[in-house]
C-alpha positions as CSV (number, residue, x, y, z in Angstrom):
1,X,104.2,148.6,16.8
2,X,102.8,150.6,14.0
3,X,101.1,153.3,16.5
4,X,104.7,153.0,18.3
5,X,106.8,154.1,15.3
6,X,103.3,156.7,13.9
7,X,104.0,158.3,17.7
8,X,107.9,158.6,17.9
9,X,107.7,160.5,14.2
10,X,104.8,162.6,15.6
11,X,106.9,163.5,18.7
12,X,109.6,164.3,16.6
13,X,107.8,167.2,14.2
14,X,106.4,168.3,17.7
15,X,109.8,168.6,18.8
16,X,111.3,170.9,16.1
17,X,108.3,172.4,16.0
18,X,108.9,173.7,19.5
19,X,112.7,174.0,19.1
20,X,112.1,176.5,16.0
21,X,109.1,178.8,17.9
22,X,112.2,178.8,21.3
23,X,114.4,180.4,18.8
24,X,111.9,182.7,16.9
25,X,111.1,183.7,20.7
26,X,114.6,184.3,21.6
27,X,115.5,186.9,18.5
28,X,111.8,188.2,18.1
29,X,111.7,191.9,18.1
30,X,115.9,192.3,17.1
31,X,115.6,194.4,14.4
32,X,119.0,192.9,13.1
33,X,118.1,190.0,13.2
34,X,114.9,190.8,11.1
35,X,115.2,188.1,8.4
36,X,115.9,185.5,10.4
37,X,113.0,185.8,12.3
38,X,111.0,185.8,9.0
39,X,112.8,182.0,7.9
40,X,111.8,180.8,11.1
41,X,108.2,181.9,10.8
42,X,108.0,180.6,7.7
43,X,109.8,177.0,8.9
44,X,107.1,177.5,11.8
45,X,104.4,177.3,9.4
46,X,106.0,174.8,7.3
47,X,106.0,172.6,10.4
48,X,102.8,173.3,11.4
49,X,101.6,172.0,7.6
50,X,104.2,169.0,7.5
51,X,102.6,167.6,10.9
52,X,99.0,168.3,10.1
53,X,100.0,167.0,6.5
54,X,101.1,163.8,8.1
55,X,98.3,163.1,10.7
56,X,95.9,163.6,7.8
57,X,97.4,161.2,5.8
58,X,97.4,158.9,8.6
59,X,94.0,159.1,9.1
60,X,92.9,159.0,5.8
61,X,94.8,155.7,5.1
62,X,92.4,154.2,8.1
63,X,89.6,155.9,7.0
64,X,90.1,154.4,3.5
65,X,91.1,151.0,5.2
66,X,87.9,150.7,7.4
67,X,85.9,151.8,4.1
68,X,87.1,148.4,2.8
69,X,86.6,146.7,5.3
70,X,83.0,147.9,5.9
71,X,82.6,147.1,2.4
72,X,84.1,144.3,2.0
73,X,86.3,145.1,-0.7
74,X,89.8,143.2,-0.3
75,X,90.9,144.6,-3.8
76,X,92.3,147.7,-2.3
77,X,96.2,148.0,-2.3
78,X,98.7,149.6,0.2
79,X,102.2,150.5,-1.5
80,X,104.9,148.6,0.2
81,X,106.9,151.6,-1.5
82,X,106.5,154.3,1.0
83,X,110.1,155.8,2.7
84,X,108.5,156.7,6.0
85,X,109.1,153.3,7.9
86,X,105.8,154.3,9.7
87,X,103.7,154.1,6.6
88,X,105.3,151.4,5.8
89,X,104.2,149.4,9.0
90,X,100.8,150.5,8.4
91,X,100.6,149.4,5.2
92,X,102.1,145.9,6.2
93,X,99.7,145.7,8.9
94,X,96.3,147.0,6.9
95,X,97.8,144.3,4.2
96,X,97.6,141.2,6.8
97,X,94.4,142.2,7.7
98,X,93.0,142.1,3.9
99,X,95.0,138.9,3.6
100,X,93.0,137.3,6.7
101,X,89.7,138.9,5.6
102,X,90.0,137.3,2.1
103,X,91.3,134.1,3.8
104,X,87.9,134.1,6.2
105,X,86.1,135.1,3.0
106,X,87.4,132.0,1.0
107,X,86.3,129.6,3.2
108,X,83.4,131.3,3.9
109,X,82.2,130.6,0.2
110,X,83.4,127.2,0.2
111,X,81.4,126.4,3.1
112,X,78.2,127.9,1.7
113,X,79.0,126.4,-1.6
114,X,79.6,123.0,0.3
115,X,76.7,123.2,2.4
116,X,74.5,124.3,-0.9
117,X,75.6,121.1,-2.6
118,X,74.3,119.1,0.6
119,X,71.4,120.9,0.4
120,X,70.8,120.4,-3.2
121,X,71.7,116.6,-3.1
122,X,70.1,115.5,0.2
123,X,66.6,113.8,-0.1
124,X,65.1,115.8,2.2
125,X,62.8,119.0,1.3
126,X,64.1,122.1,3.1
127,X,61.9,125.1,3.5
128,X,63.4,128.1,5.7
129,X,61.1,130.8,6.0
130,X,62.4,134.7,7.3
131,X,58.9,135.7,8.3
132,X,56.7,135.6,4.8
133,X,59.8,135.7,2.6
134,X,61.1,132.0,1.6
135,X,64.8,132.2,2.1
136,X,65.8,128.3,1.1
137,X,63.7,125.9,-1.1
138,X,65.8,123.1,-2.2
139,X,65.5,120.4,-4.7
140,X,64.0,117.8,-2.8
141,X,61.1,120.4,-2.0
142,X,60.1,121.5,-5.6
143,X,60.1,117.7,-6.1
144,X,57.7,116.3,-3.1
145,X,55.6,119.5,-3.6
146,X,55.1,119.7,-7.5
147,X,55.9,123.2,-7.5
148,X,58.6,125.8,-8.8
149,X,61.5,128.7,-7.3
150,X,58.7,130.2,-5.0
151,X,60.0,133.3,-3.2
152,X,57.3,134.1,-0.4
153,X,55.2,131.5,2.2
154,X,51.7,133.3,0.5
155,X,52.6,131.3,-2.9
156,X,52.8,127.9,-0.8
157,X,49.8,128.5,0.6
158,X,47.6,129.3,-2.5
159,X,48.9,126.1,-4.1
160,X,48.8,123.7,-1.4
161,X,46.7,125.0,1.7
162,X,46.2,121.8,3.6
163,X,50.5,121.3,3.7
164,X,50.8,125.0,4.9
165,X,47.9,124.6,7.5
166,X,49.4,121.4,9.0
167,X,52.3,123.1,9.0
168,X,50.8,126.2,11.0
169,X,49.5,124.2,13.7
170,X,52.7,122.3,14.8
171,X,54.8,123.8,17.6
172,X,58.5,124.4,17.7
173,X,60.1,120.7,17.8
174,X,57.4,119.2,16.9
175,X,56.8,116.3,13.9
176,X,53.7,114.8,12.5
177,X,52.9,112.8,9.6
178,X,51.0,114.9,6.8
179,X,48.6,112.8,3.5
180,X,48.5,115.2,0.8
181,X,47.9,115.0,-2.9
182,X,50.4,116.3,-5.0
183,X,49.7,116.0,-8.9
184,X,46.6,113.6,-8.2
185,X,48.9,111.3,-6.5
186,X,48.6,111.2,-2.3
187,X,51.6,111.5,-0.7
188,X,52.7,110.8,3.0
189,X,55.0,113.0,4.6
190,X,56.9,113.3,7.8
191,X,57.1,116.7,8.8
192,X,59.5,118.7,11.1
193,X,59.0,122.1,12.4
194,X,62.1,123.9,14.3
195,X,63.0,127.5,14.7
196,X,66.8,129.3,14.9
197,X,67.8,133.0,15.3
198,X,70.8,134.2,13.2
199,X,72.1,137.6,13.2
200,X,68.9,138.3,15.7
201,X,66.6,137.1,12.7
202,X,64.3,134.6,13.2
203,X,64.1,131.8,10.8
204,X,61.3,128.8,10.8
205,X,63.4,126.0,9.3
206,X,60.3,123.0,8.0
207,X,62.2,119.3,6.9
208,X,59.8,116.8,5.7
209,X,60.3,113.6,3.6
210,X,58.2,111.0,1.6
211,X,57.9,107.7,3.8
212,X,55.6,106.2,1.8
213,X,58.0,103.2,0.5
214,X,59.2,103.0,4.2
215,X,55.3,102.7,5.8
216,X,54.4,100.3,2.5
217,X,57.9,98.2,3.5
218,X,57.6,98.1,7.1
219,X,53.5,97.3,6.7
220,X,54.5,94.7,4.6
221,X,56.9,93.4,6.5
222,X,54.5,93.2,9.7
223,X,52.1,91.3,7.8
224,X,54.7,88.7,6.2
225,X,55.6,88.1,10.6
226,X,52.0,88.4,11.5
227,X,50.4,85.8,8.5
228,X,53.6,83.5,9.2
229,X,52.2,83.3,13.3
230,X,48.6,83.1,12.3
231,X,49.8,80.0,9.6
232,X,51.6,78.3,12.3
233,X,49.2,78.6,15.1
234,X,46.1,77.3,12.9
235,X,47.9,74.8,11.7
236,X,49.1,73.7,14.7
237,X,45.5,72.9,15.5
238,X,44.2,72.5,12.0
239,X,46.5,69.4,11.2
240,X,45.7,67.2,14.0
241,X,42.3,68.1,13.5
242,X,42.6,66.4,10.0
243,X,44.4,63.6,10.8
244,X,42.0,62.6,13.5
245,X,38.7,63.3,11.3
246,X,40.7,60.9,8.9
247,X,41.8,58.4,10.9
248,X,37.5,58.3,11.8
249,X,36.7,58.3,8.4
250,X,38.6,55.0,7.8
251,X,37.1,53.5,11.0
252,X,33.5,54.0,9.5
253,X,34.4,53.0,5.7
254,X,35.6,50.5,3.9
255,X,38.4,51.1,1.5
256,X,36.1,51.7,-1.3
257,X,34.5,54.9,0.7
258,X,31.1,52.7,1.3
259,X,29.8,53.1,5.1
260,X,30.7,49.8,7.1
261,X,28.0,48.1,8.8
262,X,27.7,47.8,12.4
263,X,29.1,43.9,12.9
264,X,32.1,45.2,10.9
265,X,33.1,47.8,13.4
266,X,35.9,47.5,15.7
267,X,35.3,46.3,19.5
268,X,37.3,49.5,20.6
269,X,35.7,52.0,17.9
270,X,33.8,53.5,20.4
271,X,36.9,54.3,22.4
272,X,38.8,55.6,19.6
273,X,35.8,58.0,18.4
274,X,35.6,59.4,21.7
275,X,39.1,60.0,22.1
276,X,39.4,61.4,18.2
277,X,36.1,63.6,19.3
278,X,37.8,65.0,22.9
279,X,41.2,65.6,21.0
280,X,39.3,67.7,18.4
281,X,37.2,69.6,20.9
282,X,40.5,70.7,22.7
283,X,42.3,71.6,19.5
284,X,39.0,73.7,18.6
285,X,39.0,75.4,22.1
286,X,42.9,76.4,21.1
287,X,42.4,77.9,18.2
288,X,39.4,79.5,19.4
289,X,41.3,80.7,22.4
290,X,44.3,81.7,20.2
291,X,41.2,84.1,17.9
292,X,39.8,85.8,21.1
293,X,43.0,87.1,21.8
294,X,43.8,88.1,18.5
295,X,40.5,90.2,18.9
296,X,41.3,91.7,22.2
297,X,44.8,92.6,20.3
298,X,42.6,94.3,17.6
299,X,39.5,95.7,19.6
300,X,41.9,97.7,22.3
301,X,39.0,101.1,23.3
302,X,40.4,104.9,22.9
303,X,42.4,105.6,26.2
304,X,40.1,107.6,28.5
305,X,43.2,109.9,29.9
306,X,43.1,112.0,32.9
307,X,45.8,112.9,35.1
308,X,46.8,110.7,38.2
309,X,49.5,110.2,40.8
310,X,52.2,107.4,39.8
311,X,51.9,106.3,43.5
312,X,48.1,105.3,43.2
313,X,48.9,103.4,40.3
314,X,51.8,101.5,41.6
315,X,50.0,100.6,44.4
316,X,46.9,99.5,42.8
317,X,49.0,97.0,40.8
318,X,51.1,96.4,43.7
319,X,47.3,95.2,45.9
320,X,46.6,92.9,42.4
321,X,49.8,90.7,42.2
322,X,50.8,90.8,46.4
323,X,49.4,87.3,46.3
324,X,51.6,85.8,43.6
325,X,55.2,87.7,44.7
326,X,54.2,86.5,48.6
327,X,53.6,83.0,46.8
328,X,57.0,83.0,44.8
329,X,59.1,84.9,47.5
330,X,59.7,87.5,45.6
331,X,61.1,90.8,47.0
332,X,59.2,93.6,45.4
333,X,60.2,97.5,45.5
334,X,58.9,100.4,44.5
335,X,61.0,104.0,43.6
336,X,59.1,106.7,42.5
337,X,61.0,110.5,41.8
338,X,59.4,112.7,42.9
339,X,57.4,111.4,45.4
340,X,54.4,113.2,43.8
341,X,55.1,112.2,39.9
342,X,52.1,112.1,37.7
343,X,51.7,111.1,34.4
344,X,48.2,112.2,31.9
345,X,46.7,108.4,30.7
346,X,43.8,106.2,30.8
347,X,44.7,104.7,34.2
348,X,42.9,100.9,33.9
349,X,44.7,100.3,30.5
350,X,48.4,101.1,31.8
351,X,47.2,99.1,35.1
352,X,47.0,96.3,32.2
353,X,50.5,96.9,30.6
354,X,52.2,96.8,33.8
355,X,50.2,93.7,35.3
356,X,51.6,92.2,32.0
357,X,54.8,93.1,32.3
358,X,55.2,92.2,36.2
359,X,53.3,89.0,35.2
360,X,56.6,88.3,32.8
361,X,58.7,89.1,35.5
362,X,57.3,87.0,38.0
363,X,57.8,84.1,35.3
364,X,61.3,85.3,34.6
365,X,62.5,84.6,38.1
366,X,61.3,81.3,39.0
367,X,64.6,79.7,38.8
368,X,66.3,82.8,40.4
369,X,68.0,82.5,44.2
370,X,67.4,85.6,45.5
371,X,64.6,86.8,43.2
372,X,63.7,90.9,42.7
373,X,61.0,92.7,41.2
374,X,60.8,96.7,40.9
375,X,58.9,99.4,39.7
376,X,60.4,103.1,39.4
377,X,59.0,105.9,38.0
378,X,60.9,109.3,37.3
379,X,60.8,112.5,35.2
380,X,63.4,113.1,32.2
381,X,63.1,116.7,30.5
382,X,59.8,116.6,29.5
383,X,59.0,113.0,29.8
384,X,58.1,110.8,32.5
385,X,59.5,107.0,32.6
386,X,58.4,103.7,34.2
387,X,60.5,101.3,34.3
388,X,59.6,97.2,35.7
389,X,63.0,95.4,35.9
390,X,63.2,91.8,37.3
391,X,66.7,90.3,37.5
392,X,65.9,87.0,36.2
393,X,67.1,85.0,33.0
394,X,66.8,87.8,30.9
395,X,65.9,87.4,26.8
396,X,68.2,86.2,24.1
397,X,69.5,88.7,22.2
398,X,68.5,87.4,19.1
399,X,64.8,86.9,20.6
400,X,64.4,91.2,21.6
401,X,63.4,92.5,18.0
402,X,60.6,89.7,18.2
403,X,58.8,89.7,21.9
404,X,56.8,92.6,20.6
405,X,55.3,90.4,17.4
406,X,51.6,89.3,18.2
407,X,51.5,85.6,19.0
408,X,55.8,85.4,19.3
409,X,56.5,84.2,23.1
410,X,59.8,83.0,24.5
411,X,58.0,80.3,26.7
412,X,56.5,77.2,25.8
413,X,53.1,77.8,27.1
414,X,53.0,81.7,26.4
415,X,50.0,83.2,24.6
416,X,52.4,85.9,23.0
417,X,50.0,88.3,23.4
418,X,50.4,90.7,26.7
419,X,53.7,92.4,25.2
420,X,52.1,93.3,21.7
421,X,48.5,94.3,23.4
422,X,51.1,96.3,26.0
423,X,52.6,98.1,22.9
424,X,49.2,98.9,21.1
425,X,48.2,100.3,24.4
426,X,51.3,102.8,24.4
427,X,51.2,103.7,20.8
428,X,47.5,104.5,21.7
429,X,48.9,106.9,24.4
430,X,51.3,108.6,21.8
431,X,53.9,106.8,24.2
432,X,56.9,104.1,23.6
433,X,57.9,101.2,25.0
434,X,61.4,99.3,24.7
435,X,63.2,96.7,26.7
436,X,66.8,96.2,27.8
437,X,67.8,92.9,28.7
438,X,71.3,90.9,29.8
439,X,70.9,87.2,29.6
440,X,71.1,85.6,32.8
441,X,71.0,88.9,35.0
442,X,68.5,91.4,34.5
443,X,65.6,92.4,32.0
444,X,64.4,96.2,32.2
445,X,61.2,97.3,30.6
446,X,60.3,101.0,30.1
447,X,57.4,102.8,29.5
448,X,57.9,106.7,28.3
449,X,55.0,109.3,28.4
450,X,55.3,112.7,26.7
451,X,54.6,116.7,28.2
452,X,55.5,115.6,32.1
453,X,55.3,119.2,32.9
454,X,52.0,120.0,31.5
455,X,50.2,117.3,33.8
456,X,52.1,118.5,36.8
457,X,50.7,122.3,35.8
458,X,47.2,120.3,35.3
459,X,47.1,118.5,38.9
460,X,48.2,121.7,40.9
């Protein structure tokens, strides 16, 4: 609309100029109209000047407006009192655009201050680097590192070289637990590094937090659970031993604690003695077996990793479990996608994990009409996932968070060591083990391995 009004004004001026020039051409050279010619020439000059001034004034207004936008100067004012309708519309459009920019700037300022408020109050340290310049350093970061408001990364290198070295070694998206001294106190920081590009400028974003209290609390909870289980198992064995020992003492001593003579012993003394000693031996063997299981859990060797095909692993496990599967009439399936999927791991240790999981699955299928056990493997992003699934009795929901605790078992005769050992092995591999169960329908265990793409590249 503004352009149309401007164009109409210019066209009118050009038409008037052409009409004046046409009149001048008609009377040009006639001596009797000499003064008329002078008037027309003067009028042409004035019209040309007015046209140039009009166009120039519009360009000046546009230049003034564009410069204000460039410099983010929204205090500029465009008058509403112009008589020319075209300039009134032009100034109205300018004012609307400036008001829109003002609103956008106000919203951005509000968002910026809101973000600063959040960054200042969250309990996570944040450092944003633009090259060697520290673009952002929040208060929790300064408190955790015991530093002031640094502006350059080299300053942090001088005060905390170990922290900076650990960060420089981290790749994009990686996390690491860093232990470092701060003001004479050792702190354990969980550090995560990521990057972003803003306005074609790369930024490195470092987030970290002190997890000492969380680790201590988790360790304390784990110790309490383990102590409860150890106490329970040991008491189960020691209590009958103590009771039987007390019974034997009563058989061979009188009320005053004096050993009885041979003639005073009961007729069935030998039978009672044999029964008690056998029971003590049985409970002692059980306690020794329990302690041997604990030793196995705490002395798993470091993995000897190699890259191998999942098919070879599954075939080896299936051969070992084939007899038990046939005995229980269990349908067994293997599915690998893609067929030549590989992982990096300790073959024997992961084989033991799968044997533990398959054994649990076989036991869960004892009362299932059509028992089915499945071994699956596939690739998801940069991870390789192995799955063991059975359609058995499932696990109670309130027990799912306890099945990996050492010596906790959902079976009456279970040792509670298999799943704990399996999780320990997966932790040594830098992976994880997870479980999903629907009571009465199925149970699935998932083994997660990292760096799937790297493993494939190495095998090729």
